[in-house]
C-alpha positions in Angstrom: 89.7 55.3 67.1 90.7 54.3 71.0 90.4 57.3 73.1 92.4 56.5 76.2 95.1 59.3 76.7 98.4 59.0 78.1 97.3 59.9 81.6 94.6 57.0 81.3 97.2 54.2 80.3 99.4 55.6 83.2 96.8 55.3 85.7 96.0 51.8 84.4 99.7 50.7 84.4 100.2 52.1 87.9 97.0 50.1 89.2 98.4 46.8 87.6 101.9 47.4 89.2 100.1 47.9 92.9 97.7 45.1 92.2 94.7 47.5 92.3 93.3 46.4 89.0 90.8 43.6 88.6 90.2 42.3 85.1 86.3 41.5 84.5 86.2 39.1 81.5 83.4 38.4 79.0 82.9 36.0 76.1 84.6 38.4 73.7 88.1 37.6 75.1 87.8 34.1 73.5 86.5 35.3 70.2 87.8 33.0 67.7 88.2 30.1 69.9 85.0 29.5 71.3 81.5 29.8 69.7 80.0 33.3 70.5 76.4 33.3 72.3 75.0 34.7 69.0 76.2 32.1 66.8 75.1 29.2 69.3 71.8 31.0 69.8 71.0 31.1 66.2 71.8 27.4 65.6 69.6 26.5 68.5 66.9 28.8 67.3 66.9 26.7 64.0 67.3 23.5 65.6 64.3 23.7 67.9 62.0 26.2 66.2 62.3 29.2 68.1 59.2 31.2 67.1 60.5 35.0 67.8 62.6 37.2 65.8 65.4 37.6 68.4 67.4 34.6 67.3 70.7 35.8 68.5 69.8 36.4 72.1 71.1 33.3 73.9 69.4 33.8 77.2 65.9 33.9 75.6 66.6 31.1 73.1 68.1 28.9 75.8 64.9 29.7 78.0 62.7 28.4 74.9 64.8 25.3 74.6 64.4 24.5 78.3 60.7 25.0 78.2 60.3 23.1 75.0 62.5 20.1 76.4 60.7 20.4 79.8 64.3 20.1 81.2 65.9 23.3 82.6 69.2 21.5 82.7 69.1 20.5 79.0 70.4 23.9 77.6 73.3 23.9 80.2 74.6 20.6 79.3 74.1 21.5 75.6 76.2 24.6 75.6 79.0 22.9 77.5 78.9 20.1 74.8 79.2 23.1 72.1 82.1 24.2 73.7 83.9 20.8 73.9 82.9 20.2 70.3 83.5 23.4 68.6 86.2 25.1 70.7 89.7 25.6 69.5 93.0 25.6 71.4 94.5 29.1 72.0 98.2 30.3 71.6 98.6 32.2 74.9 102.0 33.2 74.2 100.7 35.3 71.0 101.3 39.0 71.3 97.9 39.8 71.3 96.2 37.2 73.0 94.0 38.9 75.7 94.2 35.9 78.2 97.8 35.4 77.7 98.5 38.9 78.1 96.5 39.4 81.3 97.8 36.3 82.8 101.2 37.8 82.7 100.3 40.8 85.1 100.9 40.7 88.9 97.2 40.7 90.0 95.7 38.6 92.8 91.9 38.5 91.4 90.4 37.7 88.1 86.4 37.9 87.7 84.8 36.5 84.9 81.3 35.8 83.5 82.6 32.9 81.3 82.2 29.4 82.0 85.3 28.0 80.4 88.6 27.0 81.8 90.7 29.1 79.3 92.0 31.7 81.8 93.1 29.0 84.2 95.1 27.5 81.6 96.7 31.0 80.6 97.5 31.5 84.2 99.0 28.0 84.7 101.2 28.5 81.6 102.7 31.6 83.0 103.8 29.6 86.1 101.3 30.7 88.4 98.9 28.4 90.6 95.2 29.7 89.9 92.5 28.7 92.2 88.8 28.7 91.0 86.0 29.9 92.8 82.3 30.0 92.1 79.3 32.4 92.9 76.8 30.1 94.7 73.7 31.9 93.2 71.4 28.8 93.8 70.7 26.2 96.7 72.2 23.3 94.7 75.5 24.9 95.1 75.6 25.5 98.8 77.5 22.5 99.6 80.5 23.1 97.2 83.9 23.8 98.8 85.0 27.3 98.7 88.8 28.6 98.3 87.8 31.2 101.0 86.7 28.8 103.8 88.0 29.8 107.3 89.7 26.3 107.3 91.9 27.1 104.0 93.3 30.4 105.2 93.8 31.1 101.8 94.5 34.9 100.7 94.9 35.4 96.8 98.3 36.8 95.6 99.7 37.5 92.3 101.5 33.9 92.3 98.4 32.3 93.4 95.4 34.4 92.0 91.7 33.3 92.2 89.5 33.2 89.4 85.9 34.1 90.5 83.2 32.8 88.2 80.3 34.9 88.4 78.1 32.9 86.1 79.3 29.6 86.6 82.0 27.1 85.7 82.2 24.4 83.1 82.9 21.6 85.7 79.5 22.1 87.4 76.8 22.5 85.0 74.2 23.5 87.8 76.3 26.8 88.4 75.6 28.0 84.9 73.5 31.3 84.4 72.2 30.9 81.2 68.4 31.1 80.5 66.3 34.1 81.4 64.9 32.4 84.4 68.7 32.1 85.5 69.4 35.4 85.2 66.4 36.6 87.1 67.0 34.2 90.0 70.8 35.1 90.0 70.0 38.9 90.2 67.5 38.5 93.1 69.5 36.2 95.1 72.5 38.3 94.8 70.3 41.5 95.9 69.3 39.7 98.8 72.3 37.7 99.8 75.6 39.9 99.7 77.5 37.1 101.1 77.2 35.2 97.8 80.4 37.4 96.9 83.1 36.4 99.3 84.4 39.7 101.3 87.7 39.5 99.1 85.5 39.8 96.0 83.5 42.6 97.2 86.7 44.4 98.3 88.0 44.1 94.8 84.9 45.5 93.1 84.8 48.4 95.5 88.6 49.4 95.8 90.2 48.5 92.6 89.9 49.7 88.9 88.1 47.4 87.0 89.1 46.3 83.4 85.8 45.2 81.4 87.0 43.2 78.5 84.8 40.9 76.3 81.6 42.8 76.8 79.5 44.8 74.5 77.2 48.0 75.6 74.3 46.2 73.7 74.5 43.3 76.1 71.6 43.9 78.6 73.4 41.4 81.2 76.4 43.7 80.9 74.6 46.7 81.7 72.9 45.2 84.8 76.1 43.9 86.0 78.0 47.3 85.6 75.2 49.3 87.3 74.8 46.5 90.0 78.4 46.5 90.7 78.7 50.5 90.7 75.6 51.2 92.6 77.0 49.0 95.5 80.0 51.2 95.9 80.4 54.5 97.4 80.8 57.0 94.3 83.3 59.2 95.9 85.6 56.1 96.6 85.4 54.7 93.2 88.5 54.1 91.3 88.4 55.0 87.5 87.5 52.0 85.5 88.1 51.1 81.8 85.7 49.2 79.5 87.0 47.9 76.1 84.1 48.5 73.4 83.6 48.0 69.7 82.8 51.3 68.0 79.1 51.5 66.9 78.4 50.0 63.5 76.3 52.4 61.0 76.7 53.3 57.6 76.2 56.7 58.2 79.2 58.3 59.6 77.4 61.0 61.6 75.3 58.3 63.3 78.5 56.6 64.3 79.9 59.7 65.8 76.9 60.6 67.6 76.5 56.9 68.9 80.0 57.1 70.2 79.7 60.3 71.9 76.6 59.1 73.6 78.1 55.9 75.0 81.3 57.8 76.2 79.0 60.2 77.9 77.0 57.2 79.5 80.1 55.6 80.8 81.6 58.9 81.7 78.9 59.4 84.1 79.8 56.2 86.0 83.5 56.9 86.0 84.3 54.5 83.2 86.5 55.3 80.5 86.1 53.5 77.1 88.9 52.1 74.7 87.4 51.9 71.4 88.5 48.7 69.7 88.7 44.8 69.9 89.8 42.9 72.7 93.1 41.9 70.8 93.8 45.4 70.0 93.5 46.5 73.5 95.6 43.5 74.6 98.5 44.1 72.2 98.5 47.8 73.3 98.6 46.9 76.9 101.5 44.4 76.3 103.5 47.0 74.4 103.2 49.6 77.3 103.6 47.1 80.1 106.7 45.6 78.8 107.9 49.0 77.9 107.4 50.4 81.6 109.0 47.4 83.1 112.1 47.9 80.9 112.3 51.4 81.6 112.1 50.8 85.5 114.8 48.1 85.2 117.1 50.3 82.9 116.5 53.3 85.4 
């Protein structure tokens, strides 16, 4: 059962109204439209003879493929081909499409670890003019133009929001964080060079409520990201954040209940409340409340 109470929802809606909310989006927002990392990893593991048992771990399987092919770029080119060949178009006008609903909100900054252009399409269809920015985590990206350059004078707004691709973008294969080596290099470089995150992105991470959608607690990269982000901010100045999570799956109801309580405590320690459900369920509820409060404010 979703456990956000009325005050949590009101806080979230207020942060959205004031632009003090930053969506932080993972692969789950595209569930059903793009192949999942686990599906891709399993297919690659079979194709390339992956010898270990964790065949759904994309970073590890991609690392094996890169070593096996003696070509670090091979799995990056391959995953982009997977998206092109197996992706399906989304209906961003659907009442429970996560990206379509998030694109309606008056927010200046969206952060994502996804490579795809789906959020850009959703925002554009809502009449906005989004701009794409990359995290330049490796040396090959240092010369790529930035929307935050001194010459541009660009400041994100709700009409012209920025989409910050933390783990790379489909148009530049070299920008993808995919293999285990990529993740390690990414984390090391980010810890050494805070400037890899533009000041406006650092500000959003430190001074807004973060809305994590499309991640699983079981994903180690999500846990690393979560702790990295929160450890860089002053605890007393943090705003409450929300994470959308699927409930633990056990046949034993007692185990499910205990696991859920543990995860709620885990997130609670770092000032993150949990919505138990799918990205679509959360999006549908958010849309209902958002349109309801807007109607009430206009009627009042």
